[in-house]
C-alpha positions, 0 to 999 in steps of 0.5 A: 500499499501507499499512505503517502497520497493524503496527509495528516494534519500534524499540528496537535489533536486537541480532542478530548484529554486521556487521564495520564499513565506511568511509564512502561518500564524496559521498554528502552532495553528493547529498542536495541534488539528490535533494531537489530530486526528490522536491519536484518529485515531490511537488508534482506527484503521478500517478495510476496509469497517468497517471504520464507527467511522473514517468517522464519526470523519472526516465528523464532522471535515469538517462539522464545517469548513462549508463544505457541508459533504456527508457521506457514499458514496461508503460505508464509503467514506466522500465527502465534498465541500467548495465553494468560487468564480469563479476558478478550482476545487480541491480535496485533498483526504485521506483514511480511513482504517487500516490494520489486523496487530498486533501493535509493537511499544510500542507506549503510544497510540499505537492500541490494537484494534481487529475486525472480519477479512474477513475470520470471525476471529478475527485480530488485527488492526493498522494504519500500512500504515499511513493513519491516518496521511493523514486524520489528514493532509487533516482535517488540510488544509482543516481548514486552507482554509476554514478560509482563503478563501480571500487567494484563489479562486474556489472550494475545495473539500476533499475525505475520501476514505474507502477501499483502503487496498483492491483497492475497495474503489475509484471505490465503490465511483465513482459507488455510483456517487460521480462526480455527487454529488459534483462538478467534480474536475480538479485536484487531489491532494494526498500524503503518507507517507514512512520512509524516514526523516520526514519533507522531501516531495519526488517528482518523474519525472515518475511514483511514485507507479506501477500498479497491477493486483490480480488474484484468481487460483482455483485448483479443484479435488475429492480428495483421499487417500494420499497412492494412489495419483496416482489415484487422480486428485491432486490440492495442487500439481498443485498449487505448480507446479504453484507457482515454475514456477512464477518467470520465468515470471518476469526472462525470459518474461520481460525487466529488465527495466520494473520492473515486479513483480510477486508474489504467496502471498497465497495459501490455501487448503479445502475440509478435505485438512488439514488432513495428509492422505487425499490429498485435493480436492481444492486448491486456489492461490492468485497471483499478478502481478506489473508493471509500464505500463499497457502493462506489466501488460497485458502479465503478465496476460497472462503468468500466465494463460498459466502458470497455465493451462500448469501445470494442463495439465502436471498432468496424472489426470488433476485438473480443473482450473479457473483464475479469476481477483479480483482487478486491479488498475492503474499506479499512473502517475502524471500530468507532469505540474501539477506535476511540479507546486506543486514540485515548490510550495513545493520548495518554502515554504520548501527550495530545501534541503527538496524537494527530488527525488522518483525512484518510488515503486512496490507498488500500489493505486487505486488513479488512478480511480479517474483520469484517465480510472476510472473517464473517465467510468463516464463521466470525462475524463480531471481529472488531479492528482499528488502524492508525498510522505511524510517522516515520520521517526523521528530523535530519530528512525533515529539516533537509526537506524543502519548503518553510511550512509541514505542507510543502515539507510533507509534499517533497519527502519521498513516500511508500513505495519510492525507492527513497523511502526510509524511515527513521530506525530509532524514533519510528521503532520506539513509537511503534513499540509502545504504540501497540503495548499500550493499545494492546494493554487498553483493550486487554484485562488489566493485572493485579494491580490495574495500573493505566499505563505510559510507555517511556521516553528513551534516548537509548542509542545501542547502534549508530543506524538507529539515529537515522 
């Protein structure tokens, strides 16, 4: 996903206050091993569906902390469980996979990994979306909670999900019996890095991320000579016509408030279509629609199908067309009561100035499948979730960004999926771990003392990279 498309209001969130809470002892001591895990994951990224090493490191960490660990769930997925008396079941979710991106950060721990891509060719691989940070924070939070079972009651679940970037991993885990093989959660908590100041978290009052549908459109003709186009059903010409017409779907068929986006993301031709004097017999177009309601997505799919068939029928020799849905993800819409409770917990230990608002991003996630419709299809209809954004831009990078105002700097910073996206190690891990721990403690039953909690502020520097 790419949450950098919409920026948060980076000013203080002056909403209702929450009571202050005592520090989380031992959190500072976790920074060094957490950073070591993060740096190792960043140096050794793996593509969607190929996350064997990443999953192994995550699973081994959780097993060492006393979790019952399941491996290879829905591919390389990891699911871990730690029972600690009567109480709710709370799941922390992070992602395993990286992207086919060539890293250009200049960091001493930058990835130089290459791997076979989806088409068989060799591609560079980079954690350009922050999944390595998500995993490290989840591992650290799990360790803190596992070693302080007097502070909570219930069942702690931790999931390392494969193939989030292809929107297939959550479904694969469910279809492999995830919620039959672990205690089904009452609530799911998750976070995602984004390029606003590290040390801050951002919560939305409505949807955090859009839902999306990706369609594969295939145009087939008979091929022919470029000198006689009038004798050929031309798939490329029809595909090009569809691309130019797509802008009208969002501009003319949706209300501006729906924030519908329809994008043609790739066009390929085949069957001798690379020669300059040959008209291809095959063209394949990928189209993505994004919106913040399921109804808007349904209307977008109907409109795209209509445009495709209309463009084909307008040709004197129409190519044959098929439209196939490849992926669909739901809107990431937190449960309002759960979201409010976690936001209050974050305000209590970070302070109001470090908890800001989030306007909703047209990026997309498959997390809703672990709650909502996906969980309902697997007999678990009442799983609630919340999801917040985690700042990742360190002070040095923020100061160097062009612009005199926050909005100008935010527009210029490398966003998720950029080859130059580079989270601040110390601040991102420190804040992300604390955010998960305090959110989990706010939802799990309390220990014998019933204490409220706040993470300690630390400036420990066990490795030079942590300051980045």
